[in-house]
C-alpha positions as CSV (number, residue, x, y, z in Angstrom):
1,M,14.4,25.5,-0.8
2,S,13.4,23.6,-4.1
3,S,13.0,19.9,-4.5
4,P,15.7,17.8,-6.4
5,A,15.0,17.3,-10.1
6,Y,13.9,14.0,-11.4
7,E,13.0,11.9,-14.2
8,I,10.4,8.8,-14.1
9,D,10.9,5.8,-15.9
10,E,8.2,3.4,-16.0
11,M,8.7,0.2,-14.1
12,I,5.3,-1.7,-14.3
13,S,2.6,-0.6,-16.5
14,A,-0.9,0.4,-16.0
15,K,-2.0,-3.0,-17.9
16,A,0.3,-4.9,-15.7
17,I,-1.2,-3.7,-12.7
18,A,-4.5,-4.1,-13.6
19,A,-3.9,-7.8,-14.6
20,R,-2.4,-8.4,-11.3
21,I,-5.2,-6.9,-9.3
22,E,-7.8,-9.6,-11.2
23,E,-5.4,-12.3,-10.0
24,L,-5.2,-10.8,-6.4
25,A,-9.0,-10.5,-6.3
26,R,-9.5,-14.0,-7.3
27,E,-7.4,-15.1,-4.6
28,I,-9.0,-13.1,-1.9
29,R,-12.4,-14.0,-2.8
30,R,-11.3,-17.7,-2.1
31,E,-9.9,-16.4,1.3
32,F,-13.0,-14.7,2.2
33,R,-15.8,-16.4,0.4
34,D,-17.6,-17.1,3.7
35,T,-17.4,-13.7,5.2
36,E,-20.6,-11.5,5.9
37,K,-18.8,-8.4,5.2
38,L,-15.4,-8.0,4.5
39,V,-13.7,-4.6,6.0
40,V,-11.0,-3.4,3.6
41,V,-8.8,-1.0,5.4
42,G,-6.6,1.2,3.2
43,L,-3.5,2.7,4.6
44,L,-3.6,6.2,3.5
45,R,-2.4,7.9,1.4
46,G,-0.6,5.7,-0.9
47,S,-3.1,2.8,-1.1
48,F,-6.1,4.8,-2.3
49,V,-5.9,4.2,-6.0
50,F,-5.0,0.4,-5.3
51,I,-7.9,-0.1,-2.9
52,A,-10.3,1.7,-5.4
53,D,-9.5,-1.0,-8.1
54,L,-9.1,-4.0,-5.6
55,V,-12.7,-3.6,-4.3
56,R,-14.1,-3.2,-7.6
57,E,-12.9,-6.5,-8.4
58,L,-13.7,-8.4,-5.2
59,D,-17.4,-9.3,-5.7
60,L,-17.9,-9.5,-2.2
61,P,-20.0,-7.7,0.3
62,V,-17.2,-5.4,1.5
63,E,-17.0,-2.1,3.9
64,V,-14.0,0.2,3.3
65,D,-12.3,2.1,6.0
66,F,-9.0,3.9,6.3
67,L,-6.2,4.3,8.5
68,E,-4.0,7.2,7.8
69,V,-0.2,6.5,8.7
70,S,3.0,7.7,7.7
71,S,6.8,6.6,8.2
72,Y,8.2,9.0,5.4
73,G,6.8,12.5,5.3
74,D,8.2,14.0,2.2
75,A,11.5,12.1,2.4
76,M,12.7,9.3,0.1
77,E,13.8,7.2,3.2
78,S,11.8,5.9,6.0
79,S,12.1,7.4,9.4
80,R,11.1,4.2,10.9
81,E,8.6,6.0,13.4
82,V,5.3,5.0,12.3
83,R,2.6,7.7,13.0
84,I,-1.4,7.2,13.0
85,F,-2.8,10.3,12.1
86,K,-6.4,9.2,11.3
87,D,-7.9,5.9,12.8
88,L,-10.8,3.7,11.7
89,R,-14.2,5.1,12.0
90,G,-15.9,1.5,12.5
91,K,-15.0,-1.2,14.9
92,I,-13.5,-4.6,13.5
93,E,-14.0,-6.7,16.5
94,G,-15.0,-10.2,15.4
95,R,-15.0,-9.3,11.6
96,D,-13.1,-10.2,8.5
97,V,-10.4,-7.5,7.7
98,L,-8.1,-6.9,4.8
99,V,-5.4,-4.4,5.2
100,V,-4.4,-2.9,1.8
101,E,-1.0,-1.2,1.8
102,D,0.9,0.6,-1.2
103,I,4.3,-0.8,-0.5
104,V,6.3,-2.8,2.0
105,D,9.7,-1.4,2.2
106,T,11.6,-1.8,5.7
107,G,8.3,-3.5,7.0
108,H,8.0,-1.1,10.1
109,T,4.6,0.4,8.9
110,L,2.6,-3.1,7.9
111,A,4.0,-4.7,11.4
112,H,3.0,-1.9,13.4
113,V,-0.5,-1.9,11.6
114,A,-0.8,-5.4,12.0
115,R,-0.4,-5.3,15.7
116,F,-2.4,-2.0,16.2
117,L,-5.6,-3.5,14.3
118,G,-4.5,-7.3,15.7
119,N,-5.5,-6.0,19.4
120,R,-8.8,-5.2,18.3
121,N,-9.7,-8.8,18.1
122,P,-11.0,-9.2,14.4
123,A,-12.3,-12.6,13.6
124,K,-9.6,-12.8,10.5
125,M,-7.1,-10.5,9.3
126,R,-5.1,-10.6,6.2
127,T,-2.7,-8.2,4.3
128,I,-1.9,-7.0,0.8
129,A,0.6,-4.9,-0.7
130,L,0.7,-4.0,-4.1
131,L,4.5,-3.5,-4.1
132,D,7.4,-5.2,-2.1
133,K,11.1,-4.4,-1.5
134,P,12.2,-7.5,0.4
135,S,15.9,-6.3,0.0
136,R,15.2,-3.1,2.4
137,R,13.4,-5.1,5.1
138,E,14.1,-4.4,8.8
139,V,11.3,-5.7,10.3
140,E,10.2,-9.6,9.6
141,F,6.7,-9.1,8.2
142,A,5.4,-10.6,5.1
143,A,2.2,-9.6,3.5
144,D,-0.3,-12.3,2.9
145,W,-0.8,-11.3,-0.6
146,I,2.2,-9.3,-2.9
147,G,1.4,-7.5,-6.3
148,F,4.8,-7.2,-7.5
149,T,8.3,-7.5,-5.7
150,I,10.7,-4.8,-7.1
151,P,14.4,-3.9,-6.5
152,D,15.3,-1.2,-4.1
153,E,14.3,1.7,-6.2
154,F,12.2,4.6,-5.2
155,V,9.1,4.4,-6.8
156,V,6.1,6.7,-7.7
157,G,2.5,6.5,-9.3
158,Y,-0.7,4.5,-9.1
159,G,-1.2,6.3,-5.5
160,I,2.3,6.6,-4.3
161,D,4.0,10.1,-4.2
162,Y,7.5,11.8,-4.0
163,A,6.8,14.7,-1.7
164,Q,3.1,14.7,-2.6
165,R,3.6,14.5,-6.5
166,N,3.0,12.1,-9.0
167,R,0.4,10.1,-7.0
168,N,-1.9,10.5,-10.4
169,L,0.4,8.6,-12.8
170,P,-1.5,5.3,-14.1
171,F,1.8,3.3,-13.7
172,I,4.6,2.7,-11.3
173,G,7.6,4.3,-12.1
174,K,11.0,4.4,-11.3
175,V,12.5,8.1,-9.8
176,R,15.8,9.3,-11.4
177,L,17.3,11.8,-9.8
178,T,19.0,14.4,-12.2
179,E,21.4,17.3,-12.2
180,E,19.6,20.3,-11.9
181,S,20.5,23.2,-14.8
182,G,21.5,26.5,-14.5
183,T,22.9,26.4,-10.9
């Protein structure tokens, strides 16, 4: 079975993303200025590009760890069932934590992760998402920082995929399904 044919239209440029990350990093540095070490937790796989660029801008003592979570699989719609495939390696009890997400859509994933990690008693925990789609929210959850608010479009690039493709695009692009030719 083949994947649907699609094209990608640029929505947010690489330059705009870089500028917004600099702004977000300034705000995060202010929030965590007194931390001994900030544990930056990336939600795999979509946040890996964002987290790499963000931690380089933080100018704070940081430790990076990852959770692998999914509510999409290879689909364009959330299954709403949040599954954790890989847990943190380190302990976060009594430590400052920043959870980094690629996109908040229905809100199920980030709300689940916030509860999951909150039960481990971090000293302070904040959340950041590169993208937010508030029109799709099913669970009341707002990240502490948002890079960009976007309309209800399926997007790829800058770490975000469609069926494990297009993560390597340097920009955020809107997926537009096209008619397959020759069938």
